[in-house]
C-alpha positions in Angstrom: -107.5 119.6 -63.6 -107.1 120.8 -60.1 -107.6 124.3 -60.9 -110.9 123.3 -62.9 -112.0 121.4 -59.6 -111.5 124.4 -57.5 -113.2 126.9 -59.9 -116.2 124.6 -60.4 -116.5 124.2 -56.5 -116.2 127.9 -56.2 -119.0 128.5 -58.8 -121.3 126.0 -57.1 -120.7 127.6 -53.6 -121.6 131.0 -55.1 -124.9 129.7 -56.8 -125.8 128.1 -53.4 -125.1 131.2 -51.5 -127.1 133.1 -54.0 -130.2 130.8 -53.5 -129.8 130.7 -49.9 -132.4 133.0 -48.3 -131.1 135.7 -46.1 -132.1 135.4 -42.4 -135.6 137.2 -41.8 -135.4 139.7 -39.1 -138.1 141.6 -37.4 -138.4 144.4 -39.9 -138.5 142.3 -43.0 -141.3 140.1 -41.3 -143.4 143.3 -40.6 -142.8 144.2 -44.2 -144.2 140.8 -45.1 -147.3 141.3 -43.0 -147.9 144.8 -44.6 -147.5 143.1 -48.1 -149.8 140.1 -47.7 -152.3 140.5 -44.7 -155.9 141.4 -45.2 -156.5 144.8 -43.4 -160.1 145.0 -42.4 -161.8 148.3 -41.6 -161.7 149.0 -37.9 -165.3 150.4 -37.6 -167.4 147.6 -39.6 -164.9 144.6 -39.5 -167.6 142.3 -37.8 -169.4 142.6 -41.1 -166.4 141.9 -43.4 -167.5 140.6 -47.0 -166.3 137.4 -48.4 -163.8 139.3 -50.7 -162.2 140.8 -47.7 -161.6 137.4 -46.4 -160.0 135.7 -49.5 -156.9 135.0 -47.3 -159.0 132.4 -45.6 -159.2 130.4 -48.9 -156.8 127.9 -47.6 -159.1 127.2 -44.5 -162.1 127.0 -46.6 -160.7 124.0 -48.4 -159.8 122.0 -45.1 -162.0 119.4 -43.5 -161.6 121.0 -40.0 -161.0 124.6 -39.1 -160.1 125.4 -35.6 -160.9 128.8 -34.3 -158.9 129.5 -31.3 -159.1 132.6 -28.9 -156.6 133.9 -26.5 -159.0 134.5 -23.8 -162.4 133.2 -22.9 -163.7 136.5 -21.6 -163.1 139.0 -24.3 -166.3 140.3 -26.3 -164.4 140.6 -29.6 -164.1 136.9 -29.9 -167.8 136.6 -30.8 -167.5 139.0 -33.6 -164.5 137.2 -34.9 -166.1 133.8 -34.8 -169.0 135.1 -36.7 -167.0 136.7 -39.5 -165.2 133.3 -39.9 -168.2 131.1 -39.6 -170.4 133.1 -42.2 -167.5 132.9 -44.6 -167.1 129.0 -43.9 -170.9 128.1 -44.2 -171.0 129.3 -47.4 -168.4 127.0 -48.5 -170.2 123.8 -47.0 -169.4 123.8 -43.2 -172.3 122.7 -41.0 -170.8 121.2 -37.7 -169.7 123.4 -35.0 -167.9 122.0 -31.9 -167.0 124.2 -28.9 -164.9 123.8 -25.8 -168.0 123.1 -23.6 -169.3 120.0 -22.0 -170.6 117.4 -24.2 -174.1 117.4 -22.3 -174.4 121.2 -22.7 -173.7 120.7 -26.5 -177.3 118.8 -26.7 -179.1 121.8 -25.3 -177.3 124.3 -27.6 -177.9 121.9 -30.5 -181.6 121.8 -29.7 -181.7 125.6 -29.3 -180.2 126.0 -33.1 -182.8 123.4 -34.2 -185.8 125.0 -32.8 -185.0 128.6 -31.6 -186.4 128.0 -28.4 -184.3 129.8 -25.7 -185.6 127.5 -22.9 -182.9 125.1 -24.2 -180.3 127.6 -23.2 -181.7 127.9 -19.6 -180.5 124.4 -19.1 -177.0 124.8 -20.0 -174.7 124.0 -17.1 -172.0 126.3 -18.4 -174.4 129.4 -18.2 -175.5 128.4 -14.5 -177.9 125.7 -14.7 -177.5 123.4 -11.6 -181.0 121.3 -12.2 -179.0 118.2 -13.0 -176.7 118.3 -10.0 -176.9 115.4 -7.4 -178.8 116.6 -4.3 -176.4 114.3 -2.0 -173.0 115.7 -3.0 -171.7 119.2 -4.0 -169.9 118.8 -7.2 -169.2 122.5 -7.9 -165.6 123.1 -8.4 -164.1 124.7 -5.3 -162.6 127.5 -7.6 -166.1 128.2 -9.0 -168.0 128.3 -5.6 -169.8 131.8 -5.6 -169.2 132.5 -9.4 -172.9 132.0 -10.4 -175.0 135.1 -10.5 -172.3 137.5 -10.2 -172.3 140.6 -12.5 -169.3 139.1 -14.4 -170.9 135.8 -14.8 -174.1 137.3 -16.1 -172.0 139.5 -18.8 -170.3 136.2 -19.9 -173.7 134.5 -20.2 -175.3 137.4 -22.0 -172.4 137.5 -24.5 -172.7 133.6 -25.1 -176.4 133.6 -25.5 -176.3 136.7 -27.9 -173.6 135.0 -30.0 -175.9 131.8 -30.3 -179.0 134.0 -31.2 -176.7 135.4 -34.2 -175.7 132.0 -34.9 -179.3 130.7 -35.2 -180.0 133.4 -37.5 -177.2 132.3 -39.8 -178.5 128.8 -39.4 -181.9 129.7 -40.7 -180.6 131.1 -43.9 -179.2 127.6 -44.8 -180.8 124.8 -46.7 -179.3 122.4 -44.3 -179.1 123.8 -40.5 -176.1 124.2 -38.5 -175.3 121.3 -35.9 -173.7 122.1 -32.5 -171.5 119.7 -30.2 -169.5 120.1 -27.1 -166.1 118.5 -27.3 -165.2 119.0 -23.8 -166.0 117.1 -20.4 -168.6 118.5 -18.3 -167.3 120.8 -15.7 -170.6 120.2 -13.6 -171.2 116.2 -14.1 -174.6 115.3 -14.0 -176.3 116.5 -17.5 -175.5 113.1 -18.9 -178.2 111.4 -16.8 -180.8 113.7 -18.1 -179.7 113.0 -21.6 -179.8 109.3 -21.3 -183.2 109.3 -19.8 -184.6 111.3 -22.6 -182.8 109.1 -25.1 -184.2 105.8 -23.5 -187.6 106.9 -22.6 -189.3 105.8 -25.6 -188.0 102.1 -25.1 -188.4 101.9 -21.3 -190.6 98.8 -21.6 -187.7 96.8 -23.3 -185.9 94.4 -20.7 -182.7 95.3 -22.4 -183.4 99.1 -21.8 -184.7 98.3 -18.3 -181.3 96.7 -17.6 -179.3 99.9 -18.6 -181.7 102.1 -16.7 -181.2 100.0 -13.6 -177.5 100.4 -13.8 -177.8 104.0 -14.5 -179.5 104.7 -11.2 -177.3 107.0 -8.8 -176.2 105.2 -5.6 -176.9 107.6 -2.8 -173.7 109.1 -1.1 -171.3 107.4 -3.5 -168.2 109.3 -4.2 -167.3 110.6 -7.6 -164.9 107.7 -8.4 -167.3 105.1 -7.0 -169.8 106.7 -9.5 -167.2 106.5 -12.2 -166.7 102.8 -11.6 -170.4 102.1 -11.5 -170.8 103.8 -14.9 -167.7 101.7 -16.2 -169.7 98.7 -15.3 -172.8 100.2 -17.4 -170.3 100.7 -20.2 -169.2 97.1 -19.9 -172.7 95.8 -20.1 -173.6 97.8 -23.2 -170.6 96.4 -24.9 -171.3 92.9 -24.0 -175.0 93.4 -25.0 -174.7 95.5 -28.0 -176.4 93.4 -30.5 -179.4 93.0 -28.5 -179.5 96.6 -27.3 -179.0 97.5 -31.3 -182.3 95.6 -32.1 -184.1 97.8 -29.8 -182.5 100.9 -29.9 -180.7 101.1 -33.3 -176.9 101.5 -33.8 -176.6 105.1 -33.7 -178.6 105.2 -30.3 -176.3 102.5 -28.9 -173.4 104.5 -30.0 -174.6 107.8 -28.5 -175.3 105.9 -25.2 -171.8 104.9 -25.2 -170.6 108.5 -25.7 -172.7 109.9 -23.1 -171.7 107.4 -20.5 -168.1 107.8 -21.5 -168.3 111.5 -21.1 -169.6 111.2 -17.5 -167.0 108.9 -16.4 -164.2 111.2 -17.9 -165.9 114.3 -16.3 -166.2 112.6 -13.0 -162.5 111.5 -13.0 -161.4 114.9 -14.2 -163.6 116.7 -11.6 -161.9 114.5 -8.9 -158.3 115.6 -10.0 -159.0 119.3 -10.4 -160.4 122.2 -8.9 -159.9 121.2 -5.3 -156.5 122.7 -5.3 -156.6 125.3 -8.4 -153.3 125.5 -10.1 -151.5 122.9 -7.9 -150.1 119.5 -8.7 -153.4 117.8 -8.9 -154.7 120.5 -11.1 -152.1 119.9 -13.6 -152.9 116.3 -13.4 -156.3 117.1 -14.2 -155.3 119.2 -17.2 -153.2 116.4 -18.7 -156.0 113.9 -18.1 -158.5 116.2 -20.0 -156.3 116.8 -22.9 -155.6 113.1 -23.4 -159.3 112.3 -23.1 -160.3 114.8 -25.6 -157.7 113.4 -28.0 -159.0 109.9 -27.4 -162.7 111.4 -28.1 -161.6 112.2 -31.7 -161.9 108.5 -32.3 -164.6 107.5 -29.7 -166.7 110.5 -29.2 -166.5 112.5 -32.5 -170.4 113.0 -33.2 -170.2 114.6 -36.8 -170.0 112.1 -39.8 -166.9 111.1 -41.0 -167.1 113.2 -44.2 -168.6 116.1 -42.3 -166.7 119.5 -42.5 -166.3 120.8 -39.2 -165.5 124.1 -37.2 -163.9 124.0 -33.8 -164.0 126.8 -31.1 -162.1 127.1 -28.0 -159.0 128.4 -26.3 -155.7 129.0 -28.5 -153.7 126.3 -26.3 -156.3 123.7 -26.8 -156.7 124.5 -30.7 -153.2 124.4 -31.6 -151.2 122.2 -34.1 -148.5 121.0 -31.5 -149.4 122.4 -28.1 -146.6 120.6 -26.2 -144.1 123.4 -27.3 -146.2 126.2 -25.7 -145.1 127.9 -22.5 -147.4 129.8 -20.1 -144.8 132.4 -19.5 -142.5 134.7 -21.5 -139.1 133.6 -23.0 -137.4 135.6 -20.4 -139.0 133.6 -17.6 -137.7 130.5 -19.2 -140.4 128.2 -17.7 -141.2 124.7 -18.9 -143.2 124.0 -21.9 -146.7 122.3 -21.4 -145.0 119.0 -22.5 -148.0 117.2 -23.6 -150.0 117.3 -26.9 -153.0 119.5 -27.3 -156.5 118.4 -28.4 -155.7 120.3 -31.7 -152.6 118.4 -32.4 -154.6 115.2 -32.1 -157.2 116.6 -34.5 -154.3 117.8 -36.9 -152.8 114.5 -36.9 -156.1 112.7 -38.0 -157.7 115.2 -40.5 -156.7 118.1 -43.0 -156.9 121.0 -40.6 -156.7 124.8 -40.8 -155.9 126.5 -37.4 -156.8 130.2 -36.8 -155.6 131.9 -33.7 -156.9 135.3 -32.5 -154.5 137.4 -30.9 -154.9 141.1 -29.5 -152.5 143.8 -28.3 -154.3 145.6 -25.5 -157.4 146.2 -23.8 -159.4 144.5 -20.8 -159.9 141.1 -19.9 -161.1 138.8 -17.0 -160.2 136.2 -14.5 -163.3 134.1 -13.7 -161.8 132.8 -10.4 -161.0 136.2 -9.1 -163.1 138.2 -6.5 -162.5 141.3 -8.8 -162.4 139.6 -12.3 -161.5 142.7 -14.6 -158.2 143.7 -15.2 -156.2 145.8 -17.9 -153.9 144.4 -20.4 -151.2 146.9 -21.5 -149.4 146.9 -25.0 -146.1 145.5 -24.7 -143.3 146.1 -27.3 -141.8 142.6 -26.2 -144.8 140.7 -27.7 -145.3 140.0 -31.3 -148.9 141.6 -31.0 -147.2 144.9 -30.9 -145.7 144.6 -34.3 -149.0 143.6 -35.7 -150.7 146.8 -34.2 -148.2 148.9 -36.2 -149.7 147.3 -39.4 -153.5 147.9 -38.8 -156.3 147.6 -36.1 -157.7 144.4 -37.5 -155.6 141.9 -39.5 -156.0 138.4 -41.1 -152.7 137.0 -41.6 -151.8 133.8 -43.5 -148.6 132.1 -41.9 -148.7 129.5 -44.6 -148.1 132.1 -47.3 -145.3 131.4 -49.9 -143.8 134.7 -48.5 -140.4 133.5 -46.7 -140.6 136.5 -44.3 -143.2 134.5 -42.3 -140.5 132.2 -41.1 -139.7 134.8 -38.7 -142.5 133.2 -36.5 -140.7 129.8 -36.3 -138.6 131.3 -33.7 -140.0 131.6 -30.1 -142.2 134.5 -29.7 -144.0 136.2 -26.8 -147.6 136.6 -27.1 -150.9 137.0 -24.8 -152.8 134.0 -23.5 -155.5 134.6 -20.7 -154.3 138.3 -20.6 -150.8 137.3 -19.5 -147.5 136.2 -20.9 -147.2 133.2 -23.0 -144.6 132.1 -25.7 -143.7 129.5 -28.3 -143.1 129.4 -32.0 -146.4 130.6 -33.6 -146.0 129.0 -36.9 -146.0 125.6 -35.2 -149.3 126.3 -33.5 -151.4 128.3 -36.2 -151.7 128.6 -39.8 -153.6 132.0 -39.7 -153.6 134.9 -37.2 -156.8 137.0 -36.7 -155.4 140.1 -35.0 -157.7 142.5 -33.3 -155.8 145.5 -31.6 -158.1 146.3 -28.9 -160.5 144.0 -27.0 -163.0 144.7 -24.1 -163.9 142.0 -21.3 -167.4 140.6 -21.6 -169.8 142.8 -19.6 -167.6 145.9 -20.0 -168.7 148.8 -22.5 -166.2 149.4 -25.4 
């Protein structure tokens, strides 16, 4: 009997060992990418056909697709966006949200509806300052002097060209594309104009007059004093919701709350960040901002509940976890961010597919530097170097049944903002869209 038990145990152990997959190493991971990735033609990949993007079928079935980018200022991100957006709009997606101010989002949406470029002339992110207070300078210290530089103009030109292409896509659809900004306003003030336009048709109503009176700016108030005043306005709207709904309608009252809430959060963020770039208050501001954006998913989410949505922004914001990410290489052993990303908040609430763009080398830019452009060299210590060996443009599904993708469960070095970053990539993204070489906006290829 004892011999039988020993033999039986040995057989079970042998079967278990046979079924246990061997540890995935770098070589087998690369072989897996070679076997499963969609390799796009290096010359015309921005015109990729739907058949070439079948690897995105998993994303096309999701409610929300997040399009992350490694750097804000690389030209190829616009082609990457358009490739994926063209694929998704043919599968029912109509709402696009971007990491831009909530107020700026109104102007871009008006442009997509009308095609009138005058709306883009009033986007604060692109340099418009017509909504700024005359009695206080709210320009972040880090951005002083940025407007009207050749670099800024190159960025604005790239943004506007992308939106022209997106308007062209929208015109081919039975139901047009809708746009919203899911971020705070880096230059607070546009919300006042938005509210004035929203309330103007009802300005004779006593209830609306009371809102407009409370909305009026107080000369020389500080940013925090302004936020407290707007808090009181929000309180008035909440207490008088029923009366205001009779005049404005439910949807407009909800939008008033969104705009006022955005102004408050923008002012508080602005008070924390940008006075001392990359100092302790800067980090406090970034944590506050991320928490506010997560809260907005429930309070400030403009699309209908059943809408299928595309979100665009930095990889770190549009990550499934975020708290595991590190702004530095594995060797530097710096702290992880330690707080959840906006993308993780989305992923917790909705069926989400996350796509991260990565690149191996090229040029990028630092918007805050006197000489913004810099080279990014290939680095054998980064995962992008492995992708480059497979092809110049790849779409890699990390949720594929192929066990070799598990190699990215470990911490890996990769690029963020042209510099080192690290973390377990499969915890952050479902799909990698890889472009070997990129060029900073405003620079020729």
